[in-house]
C-alpha positions in Angstrom: 20.1 -0.4 -9.9 22.8 0.8 -7.6 22.2 0.5 -3.9 23.9 1.9 -0.8 23.6 1.0 2.8 22.7 3.7 4.0 2.7 18.2 8.5 0.5 15.8 9.6 0.8 13.1 12.2 -2.2 10.9 12.9 -2.1 8.2 15.6 -5.6 7.7 17.0 -6.9 4.2 17.5 -10.1 5.3 15.7 -8.1 4.9 12.5 -7.3 1.4 13.5 -11.0 0.7 13.8 -11.4 1.9 10.3 -8.5 -0.2 9.2 -9.9 -3.4 10.7 -13.4 -2.6 9.4 -12.0 -2.7 5.9 -10.0 0.3 4.8 -11.8 -0.1 1.5 -11.4 2.9 -0.7 -14.3 5.3 -1.0 -13.6 5.0 -4.7 -12.8 1.3 -4.6 -14.8 0.4 -7.8 -12.4 1.8 -10.4 -14.0 3.6 -13.3 -10.7 3.7 -15.1 -9.3 1.4 -17.8 -7.9 -1.9 -16.3 -5.3 -1.8 -19.1 -4.0 1.6 -17.9 -4.9 3.6 -20.9 -6.0 6.5 -18.8 -9.1 7.9 -20.6 -10.1 10.4 -17.9 -9.4 14.1 -17.9 -5.9 15.3 -17.1 -5.0 16.2 -13.5 -2.9 19.1 -12.3 -2.0 17.8 -8.9 -0.7 14.6 -7.3 -1.2 14.3 -3.6 1.6 12.3 -2.0 2.0 10.9 1.5 5.2 9.9 3.3 6.8 9.7 6.8 9.6 11.8 8.2 11.7 8.6 8.6 15.1 7.6 7.2 13.3 4.6 5.7 11.4 7.1 3.6 14.5 8.8 2.3 13.6 8.4 -1.4 10.5 10.6 -0.7 12.6 13.0 1.4 15.3 13.3 -1.2 12.9 13.3 -4.1 11.0 16.3 -2.6 14.0 18.2 -1.2 16.0 18.0 -4.4 13.0 18.7 -6.6 13.4 15.4 -8.4 9.8 14.3 -8.0 8.4 17.7 -9.1 10.8 17.9 -12.0 9.6 14.5 -13.2 5.9 15.5 -12.8 6.3 18.6 -14.9 3.1 20.6 -14.9 1.4 18.3 -12.4 2.0 19.9 -8.9 3.0 17.6 -6.1 1.4 18.3 -2.7 2.3 16.4 0.4 1.0 15.0 3.7 3.2 13.6 6.4 2.1 10.6 8.5 3.4 8.8 11.6 2.5 5.3 10.5 0.9 3.3 7.8 -2.7 2.8 9.0 -3.2 6.6 9.1 -1.8 6.9 5.6 -4.1 4.1 4.4 -7.2 5.9 5.8 -6.2 9.0 3.8 -5.6 7.0 0.7 -8.9 5.1 1.1 -10.8 8.3 1.6 -9.3 9.8 -1.6 -7.4 12.4 0.3 -4.1 11.4 -1.2 -3.3 9.6 -4.5 -0.1 7.8 -3.5 2.0 7.2 -0.5 5.3 5.8 0.7 4.3 3.2 3.3 5.2 -0.1 4.9 4.2 -3.4 3.4 1.7 -4.6 6.0 -0.8 -1.7 5.7 -0.5 -2.1 2.0 -1.5 -5.8 2.3 -4.3 -4.9 4.7 -6.0 -2.4 2.5 -5.7 -4.7 -0.5 -7.2 -7.7 1.3 -10.0 -5.7 3.0 -11.0 -4.0 -0.2 -11.0 -7.3 -2.2 -8.2 -6.0 -4.3 -9.8 -2.8 -5.3 -8.1 -0.1 -3.2 -4.5 0.2 -4.3 -1.4 -1.2 -6.0 2.3 -1.3 -5.1 4.1 0.2 -8.0 7.7 0.1 -6.6 9.9 -0.6 -3.7 11.7 2.1 -1.8 13.7 0.7 1.2 14.6 -2.5 2.9 16.0 -3.0 6.4 16.2 -0.3 9.1 13.9 -1.7 11.9 14.7 -3.2 15.2 13.6 -3.9 18.8 15.5 -1.7 21.2 15.2 -2.1 25.0 16.4 -0.7 28.3 19.3 -1.9 30.4 18.5 -5.2 32.2 16.8 -6.8 29.2 19.4 -9.0 27.6 17.3 -11.8 26.2 13.7 -12.6 25.2 13.3 -14.3 28.6 13.5 -10.9 30.3 10.5 -9.5 28.5 7.6 -11.0 30.5 5.6 -8.2 32.1 7.3 -5.5 30.1 5.7 -2.7 28.1 6.9 -2.2 24.5 5.8 0.3 21.9 5.2 0.2 18.2 4.4 3.1 15.9 0.7 2.2 15.3 -1.5 -0.9 15.7 -1.3 -2.9 12.4 1.7 -1.0 11.0 4.7 -3.0 9.7 6.8 -2.8 12.9 3.8 -3.6 15.1 3.1 -6.8 13.1 6.8 -7.7 13.3 6.9 -7.2 17.1 3.8 -9.2 17.8 4.9 -12.0 15.5 8.3 -12.2 17.1 6.9 -12.2 20.6 4.5 -15.0 19.6 7.5 -17.0 18.3 9.2 -16.5 21.7 6.1 -17.9 23.5 4.5 -14.6 24.6 0.9 -13.7 24.2 -0.3 -10.3 23.2 -3.6 -8.8 22.1 -4.6 -5.7 20.3 -6.0 -4.0 23.4 -2.7 -4.1 25.2 -3.1 -7.2 27.3 -1.1 -10.4 27.4 2.3 -11.5 28.8 3.9 -8.4 27.1 1.9 -5.2 26.8 2.3 -3.7 23.3 1.4 0.0 23.3 1.1 1.7 19.8 2.7 5.1 20.3 3.7 7.9 18.1 7.5 7.7 17.5 8.5 11.0 19.1 6.4 10.2 22.2 8.0 6.7 22.4 11.4 8.4 22.7 10.1 10.6 25.5 8.3 7.8 27.4 11.4 5.6 27.1 13.6 8.4 28.5 11.1 8.8 31.4 11.2 5.0 32.2 7.6 4.5 31.2 8.5 2.1 28.4 10.8 -0.9 28.4 11.5 -0.8 24.7 10.1 -0.5 21.2 10.1 -2.0 17.7 10.8 1.0 15.5 12.0 2.1 12.0 15.0 4.3 11.5 15.9 6.9 12.6 14.0 6.1 15.8 16.1 3.0 16.5 19.2 5.1 16.4 17.7 7.9 18.4 16.8 5.5 21.2 20.2 3.9 21.1 22.2 7.1 20.9 20.0 9.6 22.7 18.3 7.4 25.3 20.8 4.6 26.1 18.8 1.8 24.6 20.4 -1.3 23.0 19.3 -3.5 20.2 17.8 -6.8 21.3 16.5 -7.8 17.8 17.7 -6.5 14.5 14.8 -7.5 12.1 17.3 -8.1 9.4 18.5 -11.2 11.3 15.0 -12.7 10.9 15.0 -12.7 7.1 17.0 -14.6 4.5 19.9 -12.5 3.4 18.7 -9.8 5.8 16.4 -8.4 3.1 12.9 -7.4 4.2 10.8 -4.6 2.8 10.4 -1.5 5.0 8.9 1.0 2.6 7.1 0.6 -0.8 5.3 3.1 -3.1 1.6 2.5 -3.1 -0.9 4.2 -5.5 -4.7 4.3 -5.3 -6.0 2.0 -7.9 -8.4 4.4 -9.4 -5.7 7.0 -9.8 -3.4 4.4 -11.4 -6.1 3.3 -13.8 -7.1 6.8 -14.9 -3.7 8.5 -14.8 -0.9 6.0 -15.7 1.1 8.8 -17.3 1.2 10.7 -14.0 2.2 7.6 -12.1 4.9 6.9 -14.6 6.3 10.4 -14.0 6.1 9.9 -10.3 8.1 6.7 -10.7 10.7 8.6 -12.8 11.1 11.0 -9.9 11.2 8.1 -7.4 13.9 6.3 -9.4 15.9 9.5 -9.7 15.7 9.9 -5.9 16.9 6.3 -5.2 19.7 6.8 -7.7 20.7 10.2 -6.2 21.1 8.6 -2.8 23.3 5.9 -4.3 25.4 8.5 -6.3 25.8 11.0 -3.4 26.7 9.1 -0.2 28.5 12.1 1.2 25.7 14.6 0.6 22.7 12.3 1.3 22.8 12.4 5.2 22.6 16.2 5.2 19.8 16.3 2.6 17.8 13.7 4.4 18.3 15.4 7.7 17.3 18.7 6.3 14.0 17.3 5.1 13.4 15.7 8.5 14.1 19.0 10.2 11.5 20.7 8.0 8.8 18.2 9.1 9.7 17.8 12.7 11.3 21.2 13.6 14.6 19.6 14.7 17.4 17.9 12.9 18.9 14.6 13.9 22.4 14.5 15.4 25.0 13.6 12.8 25.8 10.4 14.7 22.1 9.4 14.6 21.6 10.0 10.8 24.9 8.2 10.0 24.0 5.2 12.2 20.5 5.0 10.7 21.7 5.1 7.1 24.0 2.2 7.8 21.1 -0.1 8.4 18.9 0.8 5.4 19.2 -0.2 1.7 17.4 1.9 -0.9 16.1 0.1 -4.0 13.1 0.2 -6.3 12.7 -3.6 -5.8 9.7 -4.2 -3.5 10.8 -7.7 -2.6 7.5 -9.1 -3.5 8.7 -12.6 -2.7 8.4 -11.8 1.0 4.8 -10.6 1.0 3.1 -13.9 1.5 5.1 -14.3 4.7 4.1 -10.8 5.7 0.4 -11.8 5.3 0.9 -14.8 7.5 2.6 -12.6 10.1 -0.2 -10.2 10.1 -2.8 -12.9 10.6 -0.8 -14.4 13.5 -0.5 -10.9 15.0 -4.2 -10.5 14.9 -4.1 -7.2 12.9 -5.5 -8.3 9.6 -7.8 -10.9 8.0 -6.8 -13.7 5.8 -7.2 -13.2 2.1 -5.5 -13.3 -1.3 -2.9 -10.7 -2.3 -2.7 -11.8 -5.9 -2.8 -8.6 -7.9 -1.3 -6.4 -5.2 1.7 -5.4 -7.4 1.6 -3.5 -10.7 5.2 -3.1 -11.7 4.7 -2.7 -15.4 5.4 1.1 -15.5 8.5 0.6 -13.4 9.8 -2.2 -15.4 9.3 -0.3 -18.7 11.5 2.4 -17.3 14.1 0.0 -16.0 14.2 -1.7 -19.3 14.6 1.5 -21.2 17.5 2.5 -18.8 19.2 -0.9 -19.4 18.6 -1.9 -15.7 17.4 -5.3 -14.4 13.7 -5.5 -14.0 12.0 -6.5 -10.7 9.5 -9.3 -10.0 6.0 -9.3 -8.7 6.6 -12.9 -7.6 3.3 -14.0 -9.1 1.4 -11.5 -7.1 0.5 -9.1 -9.9 1.7 -7.6 -13.1 5.4 -7.1 -13.9 
């Protein structure tokens, strides 16, 4: 698969309480066929979640260019936009959406908390594109004591990465905002405003918010998360499907994957057009386009691929436990890449691995 480097917002801590209490699906006990034969009645709608972030560009492009709807045919796609993963997980767990583009840590959390019943990762979407950006005067980890840093939401992928990195640097944090460094989960647009007002010292964010703070607010990158992973490859976005929906409607999920693959390929094949399409989709959801320099910088730090990099997920589990945002548990079975690999094989592409953590 070629690669390039390249509306509803929910942020309340009440969602975090639901996440920590379990995030188990209201329909966790699947009544479908575990072999994916899909014996239930046909559906005429697929409800899809995503974020208005550059790291969710396959969703943005897939919807904007009609690739997902074309692949779904007579099944209508309806969408819901979120700010961060835990909020999307609550919607998925409640049966309000069927699938969502999301970060890996909330995916891990719902799987563990539900005993493996809630959802399955069916594809990757993006790697890279997250960093800790800080104000002037902070030039090393030693300068962070007593500062206030933001993350998109408690327990989301960037929140876990921030807390884990701070712990490695010898700082204590807690989920209520205490410790040597205060971590304040904040909606991304509000983070930009607060940083510009001098009320935040920095934030660990996904693109395009890293580039917005750098170019629009004078921040600088203290830690590029790519530097913390082998070969710089760490998953930022995956495609997660409610298990019951996958079991009962594998044909619909297969069509969703066709649209998803088409979107990833479109980005690879259209590097000149992709920034404008992605930016147009972001403008529709946020009411304002990104500056050209912001979208260009953001895309330079993200790689789009259907490979979910399952080999990194056990490390992500350990990071979440250390961060105090999830419980220990097995993630064996988290991935179901069979439909994706069938399509990759048919297209003559290399298949992707579940790294022993599910079906491939």
